N, C-alpha and C positions, 0 to 999 in steps of 0.2 A: 148021657151027656154029663160032663163034669162042669164044675162052676167056672173055672177059669184056666187060662194058659199064661205062662210066663215065658217070654222070648229072651234067650240069652246065648251069647257066645263070648268066650275069652277074646275072640278077635275084635270085639267092640273096643278093646283097649288101644287098638291101632289107630283109632281116630284121635290122634294126639298131636296137638299143636306144639309150639315152642314152650319150654319150661315156664317162662314168665307169662304165658297165656292164661287168662282166667278160666277157660273151659278145660279142666283137667279130668281125664277119664278115671282118676282115682275115685271120683264121686260115684261112678257106676259100680266099681269093685267094692267099695265100702257099703253101698246099698245092698248088694247081693249078700255080702258077708253078714251085715246086720240082720237082714231078713232071715238068713239061715240061723243065726245065733238065737233069735227069738222064737224059732220053731215055725215061722210062717211058711217055709218051704218044705216042711216035713212031708214026705210022700209025694212030692212034686218033681217030675222030671222036666226040666226046662226044655223048651222047644227051640231048636236051632233056627237061625234065619234061613230063608230060602236062598239057594244059590242062583241068583238071577243073572241075566246077561244085560247088555246095554239097552236092548229093546224095551225092557221094563222102565228104563229111565226116560225114553224119548216121548212118553205120553205127556210129560211136563217139560222136559229140558230139550233144547236143540242139540242136534248131533255135533255141531261145531263147538258148542260149549263142552259137551262130554269129552270130545277129542282133546280140547285144551286142558281139562282137568287131568286126563290120563297123561298127557305129555308133560305137564309142568311137574307132576309128581314122579315122573320116570327118571331114568338115568341121565337123560339129556335135558332135564328140565331147567338147567341153568341158563340156557340161551333164551333170548327174547322175553326175559322176565318183566321188563317194563311194559311191554305190549300186553302180556297176560294180565297184569295189574290194571292197566288202563281200560282194557276192553271187557275183561271178565271178572274183575275184582279179586283176582288170585294173586296173593303176594303182598297185600297191604297189611296194616297192623292188626286188623280184625281177623283176616283170613290168610295168615302166613302159609307158605308152601311147606309141605312135609312129604317125605318119601311114601309112596303108595297111597297118596291122597284119594285117587279114584277108587281103588279097591276098598279102602276103609269106609269111604262115604257110601259106596254101593252096598256094603254089608249092612249098614244101618237101614237102608231102604228095604233090603231083603228081610230084615227083622220085622218091619211094619207090615210088609206084604204077608209074611208068615202069620202075623196076628190077625190080619184081615181074613186070610184063608181058613184059619182055625175057627173063626166065627161063622163065615159063610158056609163052611162044610157042615155045620151043625154039631161039631164035636164039643164046642164050648159056647157059653153065652158071653163070656168076657175074656179079653186078652190084653196083656200089657207088655209094651216094649220100652223100657226106660232108656234104651239107647237111641230111640227116635225123638221126634219133636223138632226137627230142623226146619222150622216154619218160615224162615226169612229167605231161603234160597229162591232165586228167580229163574225164569226159563233159560236165561243166558248169562247169569251172573251170580257169583257167590256173595253172600251178605250175612253179617251178624253171626259169624262162626258157623254158617250153614253152607254146605256145598251142594247137596242134593236134597230136594224137599220131599222127604219120606211121607209126610202127612198128606200132601196133595197127591202123591203117587199112589198111596194106599187107598185114598178116597176114589181116585180114578179106577183102581182095580175093582173096588166094590161096585162101582157103577157098571162095570163090564161083567159082573158076576151076580146079577139078580137084584141089585138094590137101585131104586130110583128116587129115594128121598133120604138124604143123609144130612144130619146136623153136626157141625163141627164147632166145639166150644173150646176157646183158648183162654187160659187163665194166667199165662205168662205175663210178667210185668211189661214186656215189649209187645207192641201190636203184631198180630199174626198176619203180616202184610203179604207174604208170599202165597199163603193158602187163599186168602181173600182174592188176590189178583188172579190166581189160577182159575177160580170159579165165579168171577164177577158177573159173567153173563150166562151162568148156568142155573136155571131155576130149580134144578134137582138138588142143589147143595145150599144149605143155609150156614153161613159162617158168623159166629158170634165171638167177639173178642173183648175181654175186660183187661185193661192195661193202664199204665201210667199215662197221664195226659200228654199228647204228642207235642205240646209246646214246651215240655220239660224233659223229654227223653227221646233218644233215637228209636225208631227211624223217622219220627216226625209225622207219621200217618196214623189213621185210626180215629178221625174226627167223627162225631155223631152224624154228621151230614153225609158220610160215606155209607151208602145204603145199597150198593150193587150197581151193575151196569144197566144200560138202557134196555137190554133184553131180559133182565131179571131184577127189576127194582124190588127192593126188600130182601134180597138174598144175602145182604150183609148187615150186621148190627154191631155198633161199636160203642162201648162204655168207657169213656175217658176219665180216669180217676185222678184226683189231685194227689201230689206227694204227701206222705204222712198219713194216708188213710189207714185206719185200724180195722181189726177184724169185724166189729159190729157194723161199721158203716160199709165196708166192702160187701159183707153178706147182705146187708139191706139192699144195696144196688143190684147184686146178683139176682136176688129173689124178686126184685121189682121188674126185672126185664126178662131174664132167661126162661123161667118156667112158662110164662105166657106165650112166648114165641115158639117154644118146643111144643106146647099143647096145640097151638094153631097149625104149625107146620106138619105135624104128625110124621116124624121121621121113622124109618125102619131100623136105624142104628145111630148111635151117638159116637162120634170120634172126639176124644178129649186130649188137648195138648196141655200138659200139667207142669209147665215151667215152675221152678221153685224160687224164682228170683223176686217174688213179691214179699219175701220175708224181710223183716226189719234189719236183719244183720247182713243182708246181701251187699257186697261191696260196690255193685254197679248201678243199683237202682235206689229209689227213694220212698217206696211204700213201706208200711209198718205192720204187716201181718205177722202172726206167730205161726208156729207149726200147727197149733190147734185150729187156727182159722183156715189154713190151707187144707188140713184134713177135713174140715167141715165142708169146704168147697168140693173136694174129691167125692165125699159121700153124697153130696147133693146131686152131682152129675150122675153117679151110679143110681141114685133113686129115680132120677128122671128117665134113665134108660129102663129101669124096672117098670116104671109106670106107663111109658109110651112106646117102648121098643122091644117088649118081651124080654128085657134084660140084656139086649145086645149092646155091648159097650167095648170100644177099642180105645185104650189109653196109651199115650206115649209120654216121654219125658219132655225135655226142652231146656230152657235156661236154668240158671241156678249156680251161683259162684261162691257160696259158702260150702265148699266142696267136702269139708270134713264135719263141720258143726251143724249144718242145716240140711243139705240135700239128702244124705243117707236116711235121715229120720223121716222126711216128707215122703220120699219115694218108697220107703218101706211101708208106710201107711198106704200108699197107692197100690203096691203089690198085694198087701193084706186085703184091701178093699176089693180088688179084682178077684181074689180067691175066696172071698166071703169069710175071712179070718181076721176081722177087725181087731186092732190093738188099742187098748186103753192108753190115752196120752200120759197117764201117771206111771206107766210100766217102766221099771228101772232096767237099764241096759247093763249087761254083764261085764265084769272086769276084763275078761279076755278080749272082747271086741274093743273096749276102751283103750287097752294097751296097744292093740294093733293100729287103731286109728291115730293114737298119739305118735306112734312110730312113723306112720305114713304121712302125717301132717308135716314132718320134717323134710319131706321130699317136695313139698308144694312151694311155689314161689312165695316169698315172705309176705307180699301184699295180700295174698289170698289164704294164708295160713291162719288157722284158728283152732283152739283146743276143742276136742270132741265134748259133747254134752251128754251126761249120763242118764237122761230120762227121755221118754218118747214124746214129750210135749214141753211147752214153755209156760204152762199155767195160764194161758190166754183164755179169755171168756168169749164164747161163740154165740152168746145170746144176742139177739138183735130185734129191733122194733120193725115189724113189716111196714113197708111203704103204704100209706093209706090215702094217697092223693095229694094234690097241691093245696093242703089245708093250713099250712103254716104252723103245724104242731110243734110244741116245745120239744127239745131234744131230751132223751132219757138222762137220768142222773149220771153224772160222770162223763158225759159225752160233750166234747167241745161244740159250742153252738155254731161257730163259724164253719167248722168242718161238716157239721150236720146239714147246714143250709146248702153248702157247696155240693155235698153228695146228692141232695134232693134236686138241685139244679142239673146235675149230671144225669140223674135218672130221667128227669123230664125232657132234657135235650134229646136223649136217645129214643125215648118213647114217642115223642112228637115227630121225630124224623122217620122212624121205621114202622111203628105200630099201625098207622092208617094204611100202609101198603099191604098189611095182612088182615085188614078189616077189623082191627082192634081199636078201641077208644083209648088214646094216650092219657086222658085225664081220669079215667075210671079205674080205680084200683082193683076192681073185679076182673078187668081184662089184663 
């Protein structure tokens, strides 16, 4: 068994919206070229996505929605566009129509199923598909740049292939609403989402009181973080909630959505993490998989709209983590990649263009003070007191909502 698999196809570039759209697939190309330039992919043969048919999509999506996606991206897609937008969310500003939409979106799903199959077969313990992470897509509607929900489909595939306890952890700045909804009444799947507070960011869901449906109370946990949160406080919240739930749930595999839009430079969100903080979150999820799942870890991409200056660095750390080839954040990036990234940046819409950064970290501090209960402790030196108190209120809101449903004491830091 090898340490990990990397799923890749040049065909992922076909998932390309309008030029002015924030989700530009150059972020994927730059990630793979950066990982290659740093030696992360030495000796690794990327695994192609599985060539799936529409049957693989119907486990989450309705047939009439799939038919609509195929039609609107086909040669006759110009007719009835207003109806497609109104009924299916296809053609609005977030989800503009592009040729071959169905085939491109289905390929991303094939990538995440390939990752699931590589792990389920026993060939690898870890697999990563940076082209995946389309966590907003609903059963019959496109949403938030997502057409088909590869995360939910891959989880369903795992449920059909020998797994009956799956933990999904979502660190995208936006709530992982589509995955949560898909499994809201399924006690076999625990969804945990850490995201910007829903009162301040689309889609407006992911409140701490959302804990799963009537048939699976406690199957969802939501950590709603205030704008401006920094690495040390984000990590404090993560470690105050996630490890306890994973330990109690005892999953056989962890599926991680690793959206990179929590970064302080992301143009669409308001959180303030650094590359270093997001790398620490990635390593923490890998460590949880090692501790509780015999190392089984399926990681996908997601959001992230600093397509040149941020995403390639974070997802190169993600690939490195999956392969067990961790990169020091102080590692300098070679001039050849920097030149290519500078050239590619000129092809990106001006509002999302930024110069590449020549080091694998931002110099952020990932030290954090573990949560020790509702004791009113003073914040560490250099941490804003108001932000510290707000983070602890967030922690308690989530713990009080969901921990009792798992037999855990929300007030006891040992739980």
